[in-house]
All heavy atoms as a GROMACS GRO file, in nm:
protein
  547
    1MET      N    1   0.081  -0.120  -0.002
    1MET     CA    2   0.000  -0.002   0.000
    1MET      C    3   0.085   0.125   0.001
    1MET      O    4   0.059   0.219  -0.074
    1MET     CB    5  -0.094  -0.004   0.121
    1MET     CG    6  -0.189   0.105   0.126
    1MET     SD    7  -0.307   0.090  -0.016
    1MET     CE    8  -0.439   0.180   0.039
    2LEU      N    9   0.191   0.124   0.085
    2LEU     CA   10   0.281   0.245   0.084
    2LEU      C   11   0.345   0.271  -0.046
    2LEU      O   12   0.355   0.388  -0.088
    2LEU     CB   13   0.383   0.227   0.197
    2LEU     CG   14   0.335   0.233   0.339
    2LEU    CD1   15   0.447   0.206   0.436
    2LEU    CD2   16   0.270   0.365   0.368
    3GLU      N   17   0.384   0.169  -0.117
    3GLU     CA   18   0.446   0.187  -0.250
    3GLU      C   19   0.345   0.254  -0.345
    3GLU      O   20   0.381   0.339  -0.420
    3GLU     CB   21   0.491   0.056  -0.306
    3GLU     CG   22   0.565   0.069  -0.436
    3GLU     CD   23   0.622  -0.061  -0.489
    3GLU    OE1   24   0.638  -0.160  -0.412
    3GLU    OE2   25   0.646  -0.069  -0.608
    4ARG      N   26   0.220   0.210  -0.343
    4ARG     CA   27   0.118   0.268  -0.431
    4ARG      C   28   0.100   0.412  -0.398
    4ARG      O   29   0.086   0.496  -0.487
    4ARG     CB   30  -0.012   0.186  -0.414
    4ARG     CG   31  -0.109   0.217  -0.526
    4ARG     CD   32  -0.230   0.134  -0.518
    4ARG     NE   33  -0.210   0.002  -0.471
    4ARG     CZ   34  -0.304  -0.078  -0.428
    4ARG    NH1   35  -0.432  -0.038  -0.431
    4ARG    NH2   36  -0.281  -0.200  -0.380
    5GLU      N   37   0.098   0.446  -0.266
    5GLU     CA   38   0.081   0.589  -0.224
    5GLU      C   39   0.198   0.667  -0.271
    5GLU      O   40   0.184   0.781  -0.314
    5GLU     CB   41   0.061   0.594  -0.076
    5GLU     CG   42  -0.065   0.542  -0.024
    5GLU     CD   43  -0.074   0.538   0.128
    5GLU    OE1   44   0.004   0.609   0.193
    5GLU    OE2   45  -0.162   0.462   0.180
    6PHE      N   46   0.319   0.614  -0.256
    6PHE     CA   47   0.441   0.684  -0.297
    6PHE      C   48   0.437   0.713  -0.448
    6PHE      O   49   0.466   0.822  -0.495
    6PHE     CB   50   0.569   0.613  -0.260
    6PHE     CG   51   0.690   0.674  -0.316
    6PHE    CD1   52   0.740   0.790  -0.252
    6PHE    CD2   53   0.755   0.627  -0.427
    6PHE    CE1   54   0.850   0.854  -0.306
    6PHE    CE2   55   0.864   0.694  -0.478
    6PHE     CZ   56   0.916   0.807  -0.418
    7LEU      N   57   0.400   0.609  -0.526
    7LEU     CA   58   0.395   0.629  -0.668
    7LEU      C   59   0.289   0.734  -0.707
    7LEU      O   60   0.314   0.812  -0.805
    7LEU     CB   61   0.367   0.495  -0.740
    7LEU     CG   62   0.483   0.392  -0.733
    7LEU    CD1   63   0.433   0.260  -0.795
    7LEU    CD2   64   0.604   0.443  -0.801
    8ALA      N   65   0.182   0.736  -0.643
    8ALA     CA   66   0.076   0.838  -0.673
    8ALA      C   67   0.130   0.979  -0.638
    8ALA      O   68   0.110   1.071  -0.712
    8ALA     CB   69  -0.050   0.812  -0.595
    9THR      N   70   0.204   0.988  -0.523
    9THR     CA   71   0.261   1.114  -0.483
    9THR      C   72   0.365   1.155  -0.583
    9THR      O   73   0.374   1.278  -0.617
    9THR     CB   74   0.321   1.106  -0.344
    9THR    OG1   75   0.218   1.064  -0.251
    9THR    CG2   76   0.380   1.234  -0.294
   10LEU      N   77   0.451   1.065  -0.628
   10LEU     CA   78   0.552   1.099  -0.726
   10LEU      C   79   0.490   1.143  -0.856
   10LEU      O   80   0.534   1.238  -0.915
   10LEU     CB   81   0.645   0.975  -0.744
   10LEU     CG   82   0.752   0.994  -0.852
   10LEU    CD1   83   0.846   1.105  -0.818
   10LEU    CD2   84   0.829   0.861  -0.869
   11GLN      N   85   0.384   1.078  -0.899
   11GLN     CA   86   0.321   1.114  -1.021
   11GLN      C   87   0.264   1.254  -1.011
   11GLN      O   88   0.273   1.335  -1.106
   11GLN     CB   89   0.204   1.018  -1.057
   11GLN     CG   90   0.138   1.042  -1.187
   11GLN     CD   91   0.229   1.036  -1.307
   11GLN    OE1   92   0.315   0.949  -1.311
   11GLN    NE2   93   0.209   1.122  -1.402
   12ASN      N   94   0.204   1.288  -0.895
   12ASN     CA   95   0.146   1.422  -0.879
   12ASN      C   96   0.261   1.525  -0.878
   12ASN      O   97   0.240   1.634  -0.938
   12ASN     CB   98   0.074   1.432  -0.744
   12ASN     CG   99  -0.057   1.355  -0.751
   12ASN    OD1  100  -0.116   1.331  -0.854
   12ASN    ND2  101  -0.111   1.317  -0.631
   13ALA      N  102   0.371   1.496  -0.816
   13ALA     CA  103   0.489   1.587  -0.821
   13ALA      C  104   0.539   1.605  -0.960
   13ALA      O  105   0.573   1.716  -1.001
   13ALA     CB  106   0.592   1.535  -0.718
   14LEU      N  107   0.549   1.493  -1.038
   14LEU     CA  108   0.594   1.508  -1.180
   14LEU      C  109   0.501   1.596  -1.259
   14LEU      O  110   0.548   1.678  -1.344
   14LEU     CB  111   0.599   1.369  -1.237
   14LEU     CG  112   0.716   1.281  -1.199
   14LEU    CD1  113   0.697   1.140  -1.248
   14LEU    CD2  114   0.849   1.338  -1.251
   15GLU      N  115   0.376   1.590  -1.231
   15GLU     CA  116   0.278   1.670  -1.311
   15GLU      C  117   0.292   1.821  -1.283
   15GLU      O  118   0.250   1.901  -1.363
   15GLU     CB  119   0.136   1.624  -1.284
   15GLU     CG  120   0.110   1.484  -1.344
   15GLU     CD  121  -0.026   1.428  -1.303
   15GLU    OE1  122  -0.106   1.497  -1.238
   15GLU    OE2  123  -0.050   1.314  -1.336
   16THR      N  124   0.353   1.853  -1.169
   16THR     CA  125   0.368   1.993  -1.138
   16THR      C  126   0.495   2.058  -1.203
   16THR      O  127   0.514   2.176  -1.198
   16THR     CB  128   0.376   2.019  -0.986
   16THR    OG1  129   0.499   1.964  -0.933
   16THR    CG2  130   0.253   1.963  -0.916
   17LEU      N  131   0.582   1.972  -1.259
   17LEU     CA  132   0.699   2.024  -1.322
   17LEU      C  133   0.666   2.102  -1.450
   17LEU      O  134   0.573   2.066  -1.518
   17LEU     CB  135   0.795   1.910  -1.358
   17LEU     CG  136   0.864   1.834  -1.249
   17LEU    CD1  137   0.942   1.716  -1.307
   17LEU    CD2  138   0.955   1.920  -1.166
   18PRO      N  139   0.750   2.202  -1.480
   18PRO     CA  140   0.728   2.270  -1.613
   18PRO      C  141   0.744   2.166  -1.723
   18PRO      O  142   0.814   2.066  -1.712
   18PRO     CB  143   0.848   2.370  -1.617
   18PRO     CG  144   0.875   2.402  -1.474
   18PRO     CD  145   0.853   2.268  -1.398
   19SER      N  146   0.681   2.191  -1.835
   19SER     CA  147   0.671   2.093  -1.942
   19SER      C  148   0.806   2.040  -1.990
   19SER      O  149   0.822   1.918  -2.002
   19SER     CB  150   0.600   2.160  -2.061
   19SER     OG  151   0.596   2.076  -2.173
   20ARG      N  152   0.899   2.129  -2.014
   20ARG     CA  153   1.029   2.078  -2.068
   20ARG      C  154   1.106   1.993  -1.965
   20ARG      O  155   1.168   1.897  -1.997
   20ARG     CB  156   1.121   2.195  -2.113
   20ARG     CG  157   1.067   2.252  -2.244
   20ARG     CD  158   1.141   2.378  -2.288
   20ARG     NE  159   1.284   2.359  -2.312
   20ARG     CZ  160   1.337   2.308  -2.425
   20ARG    NH1  161   1.253   2.277  -2.523
   20ARG    NH2  162   1.465   2.298  -2.442
   21GLN      N  163   1.091   2.029  -1.839
   21GLN     CA  164   1.159   1.949  -1.732
   21GLN      C  165   1.090   1.816  -1.722
   21GLN      O  166   1.156   1.711  -1.708
   21GLN     CB  167   1.151   2.020  -1.595
   21GLN     CG  168   1.240   2.138  -1.581
   21GLN     CD  169   1.223   2.205  -1.443
   21GLN    OE1  170   1.184   2.144  -1.345
   21GLN    NE2  171   1.256   2.333  -1.440
   22ARG      N  172   0.960   1.814  -1.731
   22ARG     CA  173   0.885   1.687  -1.724
   22ARG      C  174   0.919   1.601  -1.841
   22ARG      O  175   0.940   1.479  -1.823
   22ARG     CB  176   0.733   1.716  -1.718
   22ARG     CG  177   0.648   1.600  -1.695
   22ARG     CD  178   0.498   1.632  -1.672
   22ARG     NE  179   0.444   1.707  -1.781
   22ARG     CZ  180   0.410   1.837  -1.771
   22ARG    NH1  181   0.426   1.903  -1.661
   22ARG    NH2  182   0.358   1.900  -1.879
   23LYS      N  183   0.926   1.654  -1.961
   23LYS     CA  184   0.961   1.578  -2.078
   23LYS      C  185   1.106   1.516  -2.065
   23LYS      O  186   1.125   1.401  -2.095
   23LYS     CB  187   0.951   1.662  -2.201
   23LYS     CG  188   0.806   1.690  -2.241
   23LYS     CD  189   0.798   1.780  -2.362
   23LYS     CE  190   0.653   1.821  -2.390
   23LYS     NZ  191   0.643   1.924  -2.495
   24ALA      N  192   1.197   1.605  -2.026
   24ALA     CA  193   1.337   1.559  -2.010
   24ALA      C  194   1.346   1.449  -1.908
   24ALA      O  195   1.411   1.345  -1.928
   24ALA     CB  196   1.427   1.679  -1.977
   25PHE      N  197   1.280   1.466  -1.793
   25PHE     CA  198   1.282   1.367  -1.688
   25PHE      C  199   1.219   1.232  -1.733
   25PHE      O  200   1.273   1.128  -1.704
   25PHE     CB  201   1.210   1.421  -1.563
   25PHE     CG  202   1.240   1.339  -1.441
   25PHE    CD1  203   1.352   1.360  -1.366
   25PHE    CD2  204   1.147   1.245  -1.401
   25PHE    CE1  205   1.378   1.281  -1.253
   25PHE    CE2  206   1.174   1.163  -1.286
   25PHE     CZ  207   1.290   1.188  -1.214
   26SER      N  208   1.113   1.241  -1.804
   26SER     CA  209   1.043   1.126  -1.850
   26SER      C  210   1.133   1.045  -1.947
   26SER      O  211   1.150   0.925  -1.937
   26SER     CB  212   0.914   1.159  -1.920
   26SER     OG  213   0.852   1.050  -1.981
   27LEU      N  214   1.194   1.118  -2.042
   27LEU     CA  215   1.285   1.048  -2.134
   27LEU      C  216   1.407   0.992  -2.067
   27LEU      O  217   1.452   0.883  -2.098
   27LEU     CB  218   1.330   1.152  -2.246
   27LEU     CG  219   1.219   1.191  -2.341
   27LEU    CD1  220   1.266   1.307  -2.428
   27LEU    CD2  221   1.173   1.076  -2.428
   28TRP      N  222   1.456   1.061  -1.968
   28TRP     CA  223   1.574   1.011  -1.889
   28TRP      C  224   1.536   0.886  -1.811
   28TRP      O  225   1.612   0.792  -1.814
   28TRP     CB  226   1.619   1.124  -1.795
   28TRP     CG  227   1.729   1.078  -1.701
   28TRP    CD1  228   1.860   1.063  -1.730
   28TRP    CD2  229   1.713   1.043  -1.565
   28TRP    NE1  230   1.929   1.023  -1.618
   28TRP    CE2  231   1.844   1.008  -1.519
   28TRP    CE3  232   1.604   1.032  -1.479
   28TRP    CZ2  233   1.862   0.967  -1.383
   28TRP    CZ3  234   1.624   0.994  -1.353
   28TRP    CH2  235   1.753   0.961  -1.302
   29GLN      N  236   1.414   0.881  -1.755
   29GLN     CA  237   1.367   0.764  -1.685
   29GLN      C  238   1.357   0.645  -1.780
   29GLN      O  239   1.372   0.531  -1.738
   29GLN     CB  240   1.231   0.792  -1.625
   29GLN     CG  241   1.235   0.865  -1.498
   29GLN     CD  242   1.094   0.868  -1.432
   29GLN    OE1  243   0.997   0.910  -1.496
   29GLN    NE2  244   1.086   0.828  -1.312
   30GLN      N  245   1.325   0.671  -1.906
   30GLN     CA  246   1.310   0.565  -2.007
   30GLN      C  247   1.448   0.520  -2.059
   30GLN      O  248   1.448   0.426  -2.139
   30GLN     CB  249   1.228   0.614  -2.123
   30GLN     CG  250   1.086   0.644  -2.077
   30GLN     CD  251   1.003   0.705  -2.194
   30GLN    OE1  252   1.002   0.652  -2.304
   30GLN    NE2  253   0.931   0.812  -2.163
   31GLY      N  254   1.556   0.581  -2.013
   31GLY     CA  255   1.687   0.534  -2.054
   31GLY      C  256   1.757   0.610  -2.167
   31GLY      O  257   1.860   0.566  -2.220
   32TYR      N  258   1.694   0.721  -2.210
   32TYR     CA  259   1.752   0.798  -2.315
   32TYR      C  260   1.880   0.870  -2.268
   32TYR      O  261   1.882   0.910  -2.150
   32TYR     CB  262   1.656   0.900  -2.376
   32TYR     CG  263   1.544   0.834  -2.459
   32TYR    CD1  264   1.430   0.781  -2.396
   32TYR    CD2  265   1.557   0.830  -2.595
   32TYR    CE1  266   1.331   0.724  -2.472
   32TYR    CE2  267   1.454   0.768  -2.673
   32TYR     CZ  268   1.344   0.717  -2.611
   32TYR     OH  269   1.243   0.664  -2.681
   33SER      N  270   1.977   0.888  -2.356
   33SER     CA  271   2.098   0.963  -2.316
   33SER      C  272   2.067   1.114  -2.324
   33SER      O  273   1.968   1.158  -2.383
   33SER     CB  274   2.206   0.930  -2.416
   33SER     OG  275   2.183   0.982  -2.542
   34TYR      N  276   2.156   1.185  -2.265
   34TYR     CA  277   2.136   1.332  -2.270
   34TYR      C  278   2.140   1.382  -2.410
   34TYR      O  279   2.062   1.473  -2.443
   34TYR     CB  280   2.252   1.404  -2.192
   34TYR     CG  281   2.239   1.404  -2.039
   34TYR    CD1  282   2.169   1.305  -1.975
   34TYR    CD2  283   2.305   1.500  -1.961
   34TYR    CE1  284   2.157   1.303  -1.838
   34TYR    CE2  285   2.294   1.496  -1.824
   34TYR     CZ  286   2.215   1.400  -1.764
   34TYR     OH  287   2.208   1.402  -1.628
   35ARG      N  288   2.222   1.323  -2.498
   35ARG     CA  289   2.226   1.367  -2.635
   35ARG      C  290   2.091   1.340  -2.703
   35ARG      O  291   2.041   1.418  -2.781
   35ARG     CB  292   2.341   1.295  -2.706
   35ARG     CG  293   2.368   1.352  -2.847
   35ARG     CD  294   2.488   1.281  -2.914
   35ARG     NE  295   2.432   1.182  -3.003
   35ARG     CZ  296   2.446   1.051  -2.987
   35ARG    NH1  297   2.510   1.002  -2.891
   35ARG    NH2  298   2.387   0.966  -3.074
   36GLN      N  299   2.036   1.218  -2.680
   36GLN     CA  300   1.907   1.180  -2.740
   36GLN      C  301   1.794   1.272  -2.692
   36GLN      O  302   1.708   1.314  -2.768
   36GLN     CB  303   1.875   1.033  -2.714
   36GLN     CG  304   1.964   0.937  -2.778
   36GLN     CD  305   1.946   0.798  -2.729
   36GLN    OE1  306   1.936   0.771  -2.608
   36GLN    NE2  307   1.940   0.700  -2.817
   37ILE      N  308   1.799   1.304  -2.561
   37ILE     CA  309   1.696   1.393  -2.506
   37ILE      C  310   1.710   1.529  -2.568
   37ILE      O  311   1.612   1.594  -2.606
   37ILE     CB  312   1.702   1.397  -2.351
   37ILE    CG1  313   1.682   1.261  -2.289
   37ILE    CG2  314   1.611   1.506  -2.294
   37ILE    CD1  315   1.715   1.247  -2.145
   38ALA      N  316   1.835   1.576  -2.583
   38ALA     CA  317   1.858   1.706  -2.640
   38ALA      C  318   1.801   1.711  -2.784
   38ALA      O  319   1.740   1.812  -2.825
   38ALA     CB  320   2.010   1.738  -2.643
   39GLN      N  321   1.822   1.610  -2.861
   39GLN     CA  322   1.771   1.605  -2.996
   39GLN      C  323   1.616   1.607  -2.994
   39GLN      O  324   1.555   1.674  -3.077
   39GLN     CB  325   1.817   1.477  -3.072
   39GLN     CG  326   1.965   1.483  -3.105
   39GLN     CD  327   2.018   1.354  -3.167
   39GLN    OE1  328   1.955   1.249  -3.143
   39GLN    NE2  329   2.127   1.360  -3.235
   40ALA      N  330   1.556   1.533  -2.904
   40ALA     CA  331   1.408   1.529  -2.895
   40ALA      C  332   1.353   1.664  -2.858
   40ALA      O  333   1.247   1.705  -2.903
   40ALA     CB  334   1.364   1.425  -2.798
   41LEU      N  335   1.423   1.736  -2.772
   41LEU     CA  336   1.372   1.868  -2.720
   41LEU      C  337   1.423   1.986  -2.798
   41LEU      O  338   1.378   2.096  -2.780
   41LEU     CB  339   1.413   1.886  -2.574
   41LEU     CG  340   1.354   1.787  -2.473
   41LEU    CD1  341   1.396   1.816  -2.329
   41LEU    CD2  342   1.198   1.785  -2.477
   42GLY      N  343   1.517   1.960  -2.892
   42GLY     CA  344   1.574   2.064  -2.973
   42GLY      C  345   1.658   2.161  -2.892
   42GLY      O  346   1.648   2.281  -2.910
   43CYS      N  347   1.742   2.107  -2.807
   43CYS     CA  348   1.832   2.187  -2.723
   43CYS      C  349   1.966   2.118  -2.717
   43CYS      O  350   1.984   2.014  -2.773
   43CYS     CB  351   1.773   2.219  -2.587
   43CYS     SG  352   1.747   2.070  -2.488
   44SER      N  353   2.058   2.176  -2.633
   44SER     CA  354   2.190   2.115  -2.620
   44SER      C  355   2.192   2.016  -2.506
   44SER      O  356   2.109   2.024  -2.417
   44SER     CB  357   2.293   2.223  -2.591
   44SER     OG  358   2.269   2.281  -2.466
   45PRO      N  359   2.286   1.925  -2.504
   45PRO     CA  360   2.299   1.832  -2.390
   45PRO      C  361   2.321   1.903  -2.260
   45PRO      O  362   2.272   1.856  -2.156
   45PRO     CB  363   2.420   1.746  -2.427
   45PRO     CG  364   2.420   1.743  -2.577
   45PRO     CD  365   2.380   1.884  -2.618
   46SER      N  366   2.391   2.019  -2.262
   46SER     CA  367   2.412   2.094  -2.136
   46SER      C  368   2.278   2.152  -2.088
   46SER      O  369   2.253   2.162  -1.967
   46SER     CB  370   2.515   2.197  -2.151
   46SER     OG  371   2.480   2.293  -2.245
   47ALA      N  372   2.189   2.188  -2.181
   47ALA     CA  373   2.056   2.237  -2.135
   47ALA      C  374   1.974   2.125  -2.074
   47ALA      O  375   1.899   2.146  -1.981
   47ALA     CB  376   1.982   2.293  -2.258
   48VAL      N  377   1.993   2.002  -2.130
   48VAL     CA  378   1.925   1.885  -2.074
   48VAL      C  379   1.976   1.861  -1.933
   48VAL      O  380   1.895   1.836  -1.842
   48VAL     CB  381   1.948   1.758  -2.159
   48VAL    CG1  382   1.901   1.630  -2.093
   48VAL    CG2  383   1.878   1.775  -2.294
   49GLU      N  384   2.102   1.873  -1.915
   49GLU     CA  385   2.160   1.857  -1.779
   49GLU      C  386   2.098   1.955  -1.677
   49GLU      O  387   2.065   1.916  -1.571
   49GLU     CB  388   2.315   1.876  -1.790
   49GLU     CG  389   2.386   1.844  -1.658
   49GLU     CD  390   2.533   1.849  -1.670
   49GLU    OE1  391   2.586   1.878  -1.785
   49GLU    OE2  392   2.603   1.837  -1.567
   50SER      N  393   2.086   2.077  -1.722
   50SER     CA  394   2.024   2.184  -1.638
   50SER      C  395   1.870   2.148  -1.612
   50SER      O  396   1.828   2.161  -1.498
   50SER     CB  397   2.034   2.318  -1.703
   50SER     OG  398   2.164   2.360  -1.714
   51LEU      N  399   1.803   2.111  -1.718
   51LEU     CA  400   1.663   2.074  -1.700
   51LEU      C  401   1.643   1.958  -1.596
   51LEU      O  402   1.559   1.966  -1.509
   51LEU     CB  403   1.600   2.034  -1.828
   51LEU     CG  404   1.574   2.142  -1.932
   51LEU    CD1  405   1.542   2.082  -2.072
   51LEU    CD2  406   1.458   2.233  -1.885
   52LEU      N  407   1.730   1.858  -1.610
   52LEU     CA  408   1.719   1.745  -1.521
   52LEU      C  409   1.760   1.783  -1.382
   52LEU      O  410   1.699   1.735  -1.283
   52LEU     CB  411   1.804   1.629  -1.573
   52LEU     CG  412   1.753   1.561  -1.697
   52LEU    CD1  413   1.850   1.459  -1.748
   52LEU    CD2  414   1.616   1.494  -1.670
   53HIS      N  415   1.857   1.868  -1.366
   53HIS     CA  416   1.898   1.911  -1.231
   53HIS      C  417   1.788   1.986  -1.162
   53HIS      O  418   1.751   1.954  -1.049
   53HIS     CB  419   2.025   1.999  -1.244
   53HIS     CG  420   2.068   2.056  -1.112
   53HIS    ND1  421   2.130   1.979  -1.014
   53HIS    CD2  422   2.051   2.180  -1.055
   53HIS    CE1  423   2.153   2.060  -0.910
   53HIS    NE2  424   2.108   2.178  -0.930
   54ARG      N  425   1.725   2.077  -1.235
   54ARG     CA  426   1.616   2.155  -1.172
   54ARG      C  427   1.497   2.064  -1.145
   54ARG      O  428   1.429   2.079  -1.043
   54ARG     CB  429   1.573   2.267  -1.268
   54ARG     CG  430   1.676   2.380  -1.269
   54ARG     CD  431   1.625   2.509  -1.335
   54ARG     NE  432   1.568   2.487  -1.466
   54ARG     CZ  433   1.639   2.501  -1.579
   54ARG    NH1  434   1.766   2.527  -1.578
   54ARG    NH2  435   1.576   2.485  -1.693
   55ALA      N  436   1.463   1.966  -1.232
   55ALA     CA  437   1.356   1.872  -1.209
   55ALA      C  438   1.383   1.792  -1.086
   55ALA      O  439   1.294   1.774  -1.000
   55ALA     CB  440   1.341   1.783  -1.332
   56ARG      N  441   1.503   1.739  -1.071
   56ARG     CA  442   1.535   1.661  -0.950
   56ARG      C  443   1.525   1.743  -0.822
   56ARG      O  444   1.479   1.693  -0.722
   56ARG     CB  445   1.678   1.598  -0.962
   56ARG     CG  446   1.688   1.490  -1.065
   56ARG     CD  447   1.830   1.432  -1.065
   56ARG     NE  448   1.852   1.357  -1.179
   56ARG     CZ  449   1.943   1.392  -1.279
   56ARG    NH1  450   2.010   1.501  -1.268
   56ARG    NH2  451   1.953   1.316  -1.383
   57GLN      N  452   1.577   1.865  -0.827
   57GLN     CA  453   1.570   1.951  -0.711
   57GLN      C  454   1.425   1.977  -0.672
   57GLN      O  455   1.389   1.974  -0.553
   57GLN     CB  456   1.642   2.081  -0.735
   57GLN     CG  457   1.793   2.067  -0.753
   57GLN     CD  458   1.862   2.018  -0.625
   57GLN    OE1  459   1.875   1.898  -0.608
   57GLN    NE2  460   1.896   2.111  -0.542
   58THR      N  461   1.344   2.006  -0.769
   58THR     CA  462   1.202   2.034  -0.741
   58THR      C  463   1.132   1.911  -0.690
   58THR      O  464   1.058   1.921  -0.590
   58THR     CB  465   1.128   2.085  -0.873
   58THR    OG1  466   1.198   2.203  -0.919
   58THR    CG2  467   0.983   2.110  -0.844
   59LEU      N  468   1.157   1.795  -0.747
   59LEU     CA  469   1.092   1.673  -0.703
   59LEU      C  470   1.139   1.637  -0.560
   59LEU      O  471   1.054   1.600  -0.476
   59LEU     CB  472   1.123   1.555  -0.797
   59LEU     CG  473   1.056   1.562  -0.932
   59LEU    CD1  474   1.114   1.452  -1.024
   59LEU    CD2  475   0.904   1.550  -0.921
   60LYS      N  476   1.264   1.651  -0.534
   60LYS     CA  477   1.320   1.629  -0.403
   60LYS      C  478   1.245   1.718  -0.296
   60LYS      O  479   1.204   1.670  -0.191
   60LYS     CB  480   1.467   1.651  -0.398
   60LYS     CG  481   1.532   1.623  -0.265
   60LYS     CD  482   1.683   1.648  -0.278
   60LYS     CE  483   1.752   1.627  -0.145
   60LYS     NZ  484   1.893   1.649  -0.154
   61LYS      N  485   1.235   1.846  -0.329
   61LYS     CA  486   1.171   1.940  -0.237
   61LYS      C  487   1.024   1.900  -0.215
   61LYS      O  488   0.976   1.894  -0.101
   61LYS     CB  489   1.183   2.083  -0.290
   61LYS     CG  490   1.122   2.182  -0.196
   61LYS     CD  491   1.125   2.323  -0.254
   61LYS     CE  492   1.076   2.426  -0.163
   61LYS     NZ  493   0.950   2.398  -0.092
   62ARG      N  494   0.956   1.878  -0.319
   62ARG     CA  495   0.812   1.848  -0.310
   62ARG      C  496   0.788   1.717  -0.234
   62ARG      O  497   0.692   1.707  -0.156
   62ARG     CB  498   0.748   1.838  -0.451
   62ARG     CG  499   0.751   1.979  -0.513
   62ARG     CD  500   0.635   2.007  -0.604
   62ARG     NE  501   0.636   2.146  -0.645
   62ARG     CZ  502   0.664   2.191  -0.766
   62ARG    NH1  503   0.690   2.105  -0.863
   62ARG    NH2  504   0.668   2.316  -0.790
   63LEU      N  505   0.872   1.617  -0.262
   63LEU     CA  506   0.850   1.488  -0.188
   63LEU      C  507   0.889   1.502  -0.041
   63LEU      O  508   0.832   1.437   0.048
   63LEU     CB  509   0.933   1.377  -0.254
   63LEU     CG  510   0.883   1.340  -0.394
   63LEU    CD1  511   0.977   1.239  -0.461
   63LEU    CD2  512   0.743   1.288  -0.392
   64ASN      N  513   0.986   1.585  -0.008
   64ASN     CA  514   1.027   1.610   0.128
   64ASN      C  515   0.918   1.693   0.203
   64ASN      O  516   0.896   1.671   0.321
   64ASN     CB  517   1.161   1.682   0.138
   64ASN     CG  518   1.274   1.590   0.121
   64ASN    OD1  519   1.267   1.468   0.147
   64ASN    ND2  520   1.392   1.640   0.073
   65ASP      N  521   0.856   1.782   0.132
   65ASP     CA  522   0.748   1.860   0.192
   65ASP      C  523   0.628   1.776   0.231
   65ASP      O  524   0.554   1.806   0.323
   65ASP     CB  525   0.698   1.967   0.093
   65ASP     CG  526   0.797   2.084   0.077
   65ASP    OD1  527   0.894   2.089   0.155
   65ASP    OD2  528   0.781   2.161  -0.017
   66ILE      N  529   0.605   1.666   0.164
   66ILE     CA  530   0.491   1.578   0.188
   66ILE      C  531   0.512   1.498   0.316
   66ILE      O  532   0.419   1.466   0.386
   66ILE     CB  533   0.466   1.491   0.067
   66ILE    CG1  534   0.417   1.578  -0.045
   66ILE    CG2  535   0.360   1.384   0.096
   66ILE    CD1  536   0.407   1.509  -0.181
   67ARG      N  537   0.639   1.460   0.344
   67ARG     CA  538   0.665   1.377   0.460
   67ARG      C  539   0.619   1.448   0.583
   67ARG      O  540   0.582   1.469   0.668
   67ARG     CB  541   0.814   1.356   0.476
   67ARG     CG  542   0.863   1.262   0.371
   67ARG     CD  543   1.008   1.233   0.397
   67ARG     NE  544   1.073   1.166   0.287
   67ARG     CZ  545   1.184   1.111   0.293
   67ARG    NH1  546   1.254   1.112   0.406
   67ARG    NH2  547   1.241   1.050   0.189
   0.00000   0.00000   0.00000
């Protein structure tokens, strides 16, 4: 039950991310490389790195706030 609740909480937190962060994070979770994500989003790999960093920071904060 706790795992299901956590997954629902994580999904809700993901939905609050800005669109590009959410897309980058989703592709990263699926195993795409930074270069592949960059191509999909039309940006540079360093921009992907920034998007993922901000997404992780936001998710970490939102999940900690829920505890």
